[in-house]
C-alpha positions as CSV (number, residue, x, y, z in Angstrom):
1,M,205.3,79.8,93.3
2,A,204.6,76.4,94.4
3,E,204.0,77.6,98.1
4,T,201.2,80.4,96.8
5,A,199.6,77.8,94.6
6,N,199.4,75.0,97.5
7,I,198.0,77.7,99.9
8,A,195.0,78.8,97.4
9,K,194.3,74.9,97.2
10,M,194.2,74.7,100.9
11,A,192.1,77.9,101.3
12,E,189.4,76.3,98.8
13,K,189.7,73.1,100.6
14,V,189.6,74.0,104.4
15,S,186.5,76.5,103.5
16,G,184.8,73.8,101.3
17,D,185.4,70.5,103.6
18,I,184.9,72.3,106.9
19,F,184.1,75.5,107.8
20,E,181.4,76.1,105.0
21,I,179.5,73.2,106.4
22,F,179.3,74.7,110.0
23,G,178.2,78.0,108.6
24,W,181.2,80.1,108.5
25,E,181.7,82.5,105.0
26,R,185.1,82.8,103.3
27,V,185.8,86.3,102.2
28,L,188.0,86.7,99.3
29,P,191.1,87.5,98.9
30,S,192.6,84.7,100.2
31,D,196.7,84.4,100.4
32,Q,197.2,88.5,100.5
33,N,200.3,90.2,102.0
34,W,199.1,93.3,103.6
35,D,201.0,96.7,105.3
36,C,202.4,96.3,109.0
37,V,201.3,99.6,110.5
38,T,202.8,98.6,114.2
39,E,206.5,99.6,114.3
40,E,207.5,97.4,117.3
41,H,206.6,94.3,115.0
42,E,209.3,95.1,112.6
43,K,207.7,93.8,109.6
44,K,206.8,95.3,106.5
45,T,203.7,93.2,106.0
46,H,201.8,90.8,107.4
47,P,200.1,87.7,105.5
48,S,196.6,86.1,105.5
49,D,196.2,83.0,103.9
50,V,192.4,82.8,104.1
51,V,189.7,85.3,106.4
52,F,186.2,84.3,107.7
53,R,183.5,85.2,109.6
54,Y,180.5,83.8,111.4
55,K,178.3,86.1,113.6
56,H,178.6,85.2,117.4
57,P,175.3,83.7,118.9
58,Y,176.1,85.4,122.1
59,L,178.1,88.5,121.1
60,D,176.8,91.3,119.1
61,S,179.5,91.4,117.0
62,T,181.1,89.3,113.9
63,I,184.1,87.6,114.8
64,Y,186.6,87.1,111.8
65,F,189.4,84.8,111.7
66,T,192.7,86.1,110.2
67,T,194.0,82.2,109.7
68,D,197.3,80.9,109.2
69,L,197.7,77.4,107.1
70,K,200.6,75.0,108.3
71,S,200.8,71.5,107.7
72,F,204.3,69.1,108.8
73,A,205.2,65.8,108.3
74,K,205.9,63.4,111.6
75,G,209.2,64.4,113.0
76,S,209.6,67.2,111.0
77,V,207.9,70.1,113.7
78,T,209.4,71.7,116.6
79,K,208.2,73.6,119.6
80,Q,210.4,76.4,118.3
81,Q,208.7,76.4,114.9
82,V,205.3,76.5,116.9
83,R,206.0,79.2,119.2
84,K,207.3,81.6,115.7
85,A,203.9,80.6,114.0
86,V,201.7,81.8,117.1
87,A,203.9,84.9,117.7
88,S,204.0,85.9,113.9
89,L,199.7,85.3,114.3
90,G,199.4,86.5,117.2
91,M,201.4,90.1,115.6
92,S,198.9,89.6,112.2
93,A,195.6,89.4,114.2
94,A,196.8,92.2,116.3
95,C,197.8,94.2,113.5
96,A,194.8,93.8,111.7
97,A,192.4,95.2,114.3
98,V,194.2,98.8,113.7
99,S,195.3,97.9,110.2
100,D,192.9,100.2,107.2
101,A,194.4,97.9,104.6
102,W,193.3,94.7,106.3
103,Q,189.9,96.1,107.3
104,T,189.4,97.6,103.6
105,L,189.8,94.1,101.9
106,Y,188.0,92.1,104.0
107,L,185.7,94.3,106.6
108,A,181.6,94.3,106.0
109,S,181.1,97.9,106.9
110,D,178.1,98.0,108.7
111,T,178.7,95.3,111.7
112,K,180.4,95.2,114.9
113,W,183.6,93.4,114.5
114,D,186.0,91.8,116.5
115,V,189.3,90.2,114.9
116,R,191.2,86.6,116.0
117,G,193.8,84.7,114.7
118,L,193.3,81.2,114.0
119,L,196.4,78.7,113.6
120,F,195.2,75.9,111.1
121,V,197.9,72.9,111.6
122,Y,197.5,69.8,109.5
123,N,199.7,66.8,109.3
124,H,200.1,66.3,105.2
125,D,201.7,62.5,106.0
126,G,199.2,61.6,108.1
127,E,201.9,59.1,110.5
128,Y,201.8,62.3,113.4
129,S,200.6,60.6,116.8
130,G,202.4,62.8,119.1
131,N,200.2,65.1,121.8
132,F,200.3,68.5,120.0
133,D,199.4,70.4,123.0
134,E,203.5,69.6,124.1
135,L,204.0,71.5,120.6
136,L,202.6,74.5,122.0
137,A,203.8,73.9,125.4
138,D,206.1,77.1,124.6
139,A,203.6,79.2,122.9
140,N,202.5,81.4,125.7
141,S,202.1,85.0,125.6
142,A,204.9,85.6,127.8
143,K,207.4,83.9,125.3
144,T,205.5,85.3,122.2
145,G,204.9,88.9,123.1
146,L,201.3,88.3,122.4
147,S,199.2,91.0,124.0
148,S,196.3,90.5,126.5
149,S,193.7,91.8,123.9
150,T,194.5,89.6,121.2
151,V,192.9,86.2,120.8
152,L,194.0,83.1,119.1
153,H,192.7,79.9,118.1
154,V,194.5,76.6,117.5
155,V,193.4,73.9,115.4
156,D,195.3,71.1,115.5
157,P,196.1,68.0,113.1
158,E,193.5,66.2,115.9
159,R,191.2,68.4,115.6
160,V,191.8,68.8,111.9
161,A,191.2,65.1,111.2
162,Y,188.1,65.2,113.6
163,L,186.2,68.1,112.2
164,V,186.1,66.6,108.8
165,T,185.2,63.5,110.1
166,V,181.5,65.6,111.7
167,A,181.5,67.8,108.4
168,N,181.6,64.5,106.5
169,D,179.1,63.1,108.4
170,I,176.6,65.8,108.3
171,V,176.4,66.0,104.5
172,A,176.3,62.2,104.5
173,L,173.2,62.1,106.3
174,K,171.9,65.0,104.4
175,G,172.3,62.8,101.5
176,K,170.3,59.9,103.7
177,K,167.4,62.0,104.4
178,K,168.4,61.6,108.2
179,L,168.8,65.6,108.1
180,P,166.9,68.1,106.1
181,V,168.5,69.9,103.6
182,D,166.8,73.0,103.9
183,E,168.6,75.4,105.8
184,S,166.4,76.9,107.4
185,R,165.4,73.6,109.1
186,F,168.8,73.1,110.5
187,W,171.0,75.0,112.8
188,F,173.3,74.8,116.0
189,F,172.0,74.8,119.1
190,Y,172.9,78.1,121.3
191,P,170.9,78.2,124.6
192,D,170.5,81.2,126.9
193,L,173.3,81.2,129.8
194,I,173.1,82.3,133.3
195,G,173.6,86.2,132.3
196,E,174.6,85.9,129.2
197,P,171.5,85.6,126.6
198,S,171.6,83.9,123.0
199,R,171.3,86.4,120.3
200,Q,170.7,83.4,118.3
201,P,169.1,80.6,119.4
202,R,169.0,78.9,115.7
203,A,172.8,79.7,115.3
204,K,173.7,79.0,111.2
205,S,177.0,79.1,112.8
206,A,179.2,77.2,115.0
207,T,181.6,78.9,116.6
208,I,185.6,77.9,116.9
209,E,184.3,77.3,120.7
210,S,182.0,74.4,120.1
211,L,184.1,73.2,117.1
212,C,187.1,73.0,119.5
213,G,185.1,71.7,122.3
214,P,183.8,68.3,123.4
215,L,180.3,69.0,122.4
216,I,178.8,70.7,118.8
217,V,175.1,70.6,119.5
218,C,172.4,70.7,116.4
219,E,168.8,71.0,116.0
220,Y,166.5,70.2,113.2
221,I,162.9,69.8,111.5
222,L,162.6,66.7,109.3
223,D,159.8,66.1,107.4
224,Q,157.9,62.6,106.9
225,S,156.5,60.9,104.4
226,V,153.6,60.3,106.6
227,G,152.5,62.2,109.8
228,P,153.9,65.3,111.3
229,A,157.2,66.6,110.8
230,T,159.9,65.6,113.5
231,T,161.8,68.0,115.6
232,G,165.4,66.0,116.6
233,A,168.7,66.8,118.3
234,L,172.6,65.8,116.7
235,V,174.9,65.6,119.2
236,Y,178.5,65.3,118.3
237,Y,180.8,64.2,121.3
238,S,184.4,64.2,120.5
239,R,185.5,62.1,123.5
240,K,186.0,58.6,124.0
241,G,183.1,57.8,126.0
242,E,185.4,55.9,128.8
243,H,183.8,57.0,131.6
244,I,180.0,57.2,132.9
245,D,180.0,60.7,134.0
246,E,180.9,61.4,130.3
247,F,177.3,60.4,129.2
248,K,175.6,61.6,132.5
249,Y,177.0,65.1,131.8
250,I,175.4,64.6,127.9
251,L,172.2,63.5,129.6
252,D,172.4,66.6,132.3
253,Y,173.1,68.7,128.9
254,L,169.9,67.3,127.3
255,F,167.4,67.9,130.7
256,R,169.2,71.4,131.7
257,Y,168.7,72.8,128.1
258,Q,165.5,71.5,127.7
259,L,166.0,69.6,124.6
260,L,164.5,66.7,126.0
261,S,161.4,68.0,126.4
262,N,161.6,69.8,122.8
263,C,163.0,66.8,120.3
264,D,161.4,64.1,119.6
265,Q,164.5,62.1,119.3
266,I,168.5,63.1,120.0
267,V,171.3,60.8,118.5
268,I,174.8,61.4,119.8
269,R,177.4,60.7,117.0
270,M,180.9,59.7,118.1
271,A,183.9,59.2,115.8
272,R,186.5,58.4,118.7
273,A,184.0,55.9,120.7
274,V,185.8,53.4,122.6
275,A,184.3,49.4,122.3
276,E,182.6,49.8,125.9
277,A,181.1,53.3,125.1
278,P,177.4,51.7,124.1
279,A,177.0,49.5,127.7
280,L,178.8,52.7,129.5
281,F,176.1,54.9,127.9
282,K,173.3,52.2,128.6
283,K,174.9,52.6,132.6
284,A,174.6,56.1,132.4
285,V,171.0,56.3,131.8
286,D,170.2,53.7,134.5
287,A,172.4,55.7,136.8
288,Y,170.8,59.3,136.0
289,V,167.0,57.5,136.5
290,S,168.1,56.4,139.9
291,D,169.2,59.5,140.9
292,F,165.5,60.8,139.9
293,N,164.1,58.0,142.0
294,D,163.3,55.8,139.3
295,L,160.6,58.1,137.8
296,Q,159.0,56.5,134.4
297,E,158.9,59.8,133.3
298,V,162.5,60.4,133.3
299,R,163.3,57.0,132.0
300,E,161.0,57.3,128.4
301,R,162.6,60.7,127.8
302,L,165.9,59.4,128.4
303,G,164.4,56.6,125.8
304,R,164.6,59.0,122.7
305,V,168.1,59.3,123.0
306,K,169.9,57.2,121.4
307,L,174.0,56.4,120.7
308,E,175.7,55.7,117.0
309,T,179.3,55.6,116.2
310,I,180.1,57.3,113.0
311,T,182.2,54.7,111.3
312,N,183.6,56.6,108.3
313,V,186.2,58.3,110.0
314,V,189.0,61.1,108.4
315,T,193.1,60.3,109.3
316,V,194.7,62.4,106.9
317,F,192.9,65.6,105.7
318,S,195.2,66.7,103.1
319,Q,198.4,66.0,101.5
320,V,199.2,69.1,100.2
321,E,202.6,70.6,102.1
322,I,202.6,74.6,103.2
323,C,205.4,75.5,105.1
324,M,205.9,76.0,109.1
325,G,208.1,78.8,108.5
326,E,207.2,82.7,108.5
327,R,206.1,84.4,105.0
């Protein structure tokens, strides 16, 4: 009963504190066991702690995530436990794709859809400083039995803390009126790619790929007390900014996808910036201008870009425990 109560509590917290801010929709009911329909799994049921969905900006489908919530204390988790968790989630996601019971519970009947697995793992004592990727090293398809058609995503403890930090920052900036509260004037940026046009240039949801990648890019239109509205871009960069090339990559992104042409102001926000990051950013701007033969127009455009650090950084997401074992 305690485990069930904790899952319910965490489903609410994960939704409200993180994914709701990024435009994901939680699909009820949560904490459900549903019948397995794949004989090779040798299971009676599979669990879905919580299910999320969003419309993918490049694919003509809605992405559904059957999500497994896990937590661990420092020193209490092993590669074997992580491998079993990945294997269990892989079976759950594969089965959900063909299960009438799961689809009846969660799918909207009028949409194209795709089901993926999401392993959400946090450290409930706040003392883990290891490399979670090392724990995932054995969780490959050969050792977990994952089929090639099953897609799983893992949000590890470090990424969980980072996403909460970014979500809190977005909420705080809206509270300070530095971002619009009106949802129609704030969106996630997904430009046309080569051979892959964006179906939602003004997407209401951030994809799992961007949430787990280095850049989360937002655009907005902010009304001013005097004068015309400001068009801006907000770029969250998850890395530390230890090298000039990191910032040159971001500047190139801003040029390539015309954000520097279309936005009045651009702010890069960093939660993990090293002390030298502002100086390296300035050097990157100078180097970028030099690459364009010191064109004044390029320098003026780059003058719209500011680098800011996030001071309210989250280190512990929750102290609620949810076991690493199978359920």
